[in-house]
N, C-alpha and C positions, 0 to 999 in steps of 0.2 A: 800823487797818491804817495802815503807812506808804506812804508814796510819795517817790522820788526821781528826780531828773532827772540824767541822766549828759549832760554837756556834749560838745559836738565835740571833735575833736583830742587832745592828749596830756592834758589835765586830763580828758578822758572815760577814759582808759586808766588813770589813777589812780584815778577814782571806782569803775570795775569791780573794780579790786584790791582796795579798801576792801568794796565791796559783796560780795565773794568771801570775805573773812575775815569778815565780819559773818554770812553765812549759814553758814559754818562751825561758828560758835558756838551756832546754834539747838540747843533742845532735840531729842536723838533720840528722847524720850517723846512727842513730839507730832508732828501732822502739819502740813505747813506748805503753804502756797500760795504760789508766786511768779509773778507774770504780768510780761510784759516787752513793751511796744508802743511804737511809733516817739512822740515827742514832736511832736505837731503841735497848732497853734493850734485852738482849739474856737471854734465860732461865738460870736459875741456876743450879748449880750440885744437889743442895737439891731439885729441881722440878723433876729433872729426878730420883734420887734416891726415891723420893715418888712414881712416876709413876710406875717404875718397881718394886723398894722393898715392896709396899703397895698395890696399887690397882691392878696391873697386878697379884700380887703376890694372892691377895684374890680371882681374878676370876680365876686364873689356879686352886686354891684349891677348888673352887665351882664347878668348871665345869670339871677338870681332864685335861683340856689341857695345852700345853705348852706354857711359856712364849712367842715365836715369833709367835705362832697361835693365841693367845689371841690380841698381838700388832696388827698383819694383820687385824684381824677381828675388832678390835677397830676403826682402820683407815679408812676400809672401810664404817664402820656405820656412821663415821663422815663427810667424804669426798667422798663417793660413789664409784662404783667400774667401772673398765674398762676390756674387755676380751683381754687376752694375748696369742699369739701362743706358745704353748710349744711340744716339742717332743710328738708323740703318743705313748700311753703306753696301757696294757692290761685293765686298770682301767679309762684310759682316751683315749678311742678310737677317739674322735673329736680333739685330740691336742689342746684344748683351756682350759683355765684357768681364772678365775676372781681374779683379784688383786686390790687392793687399788689405788684411782687415784693418791694420795699422800699420804706420812707418815709424822712422827714427822720430819725427817730428810732430806727427798727429796721431789721436787715439783712435779706437773704433769708431767712434762718431764723427771723426774728419776735425775734432777740436785741437788747436795746437796743444799738444803735450809731449814736450821734449823728454827723450830718455835719460834718467839720472845716471850718473857716473857707474854705479854697479849693473844697473840693467843693460846699458849700453856696453860695458865690458864683456857681460853675457852674451849677447849679440856678436860681437866680434869672436869669441870663442867657438859659438855656434857655427860661423861661417867657416872657421879654420877646419873644426873637424868634419863640417858636410863636405866641403870641397875637396878635402883629401881623401874621405872614403868614397864619396861617390863618382869624382872626377880625376882623382890623381893631383889636383893642383895644389900645393903646398903653399900656403899663406904664411907670411912670418909673422913672429910675435911682435906685439909693440914695444916701445921703449919700456925697461921695468920702471923708470920714474915718471911715466906719463902721468900719474894721477896728480904730482906735485907740479907738473908744468902748466 
């Protein structure tokens, strides 16, 4: 699969013209998939390490819950909850559990959709505010240069 970035401005218009010509040369004997999405910075490895190794670790230590449970809870706080049907058990006779509407890696439809850099930063800031106000747990700021890492 090939991926191309179309720059802003006049250079972008030239790139669009080239791509249009290239699409016109595709074999009509085959089916093709063309996907177009906005080019946004993805979250960095450092952001993921900070979230999992610092924030979730501090919350896990403070609450005694496991990392996956902390992650699910935080995603539910940020994006809300939806009910999901599950097999009935003695502890869950209704067969319904609440799960986050989305996570940091999947959208509301369960399709992989990793948060972009700025949305991820908003998520971290939300967690810092929430846990400071509601629980008195102070979560540290990330490295000021984490965008460049």
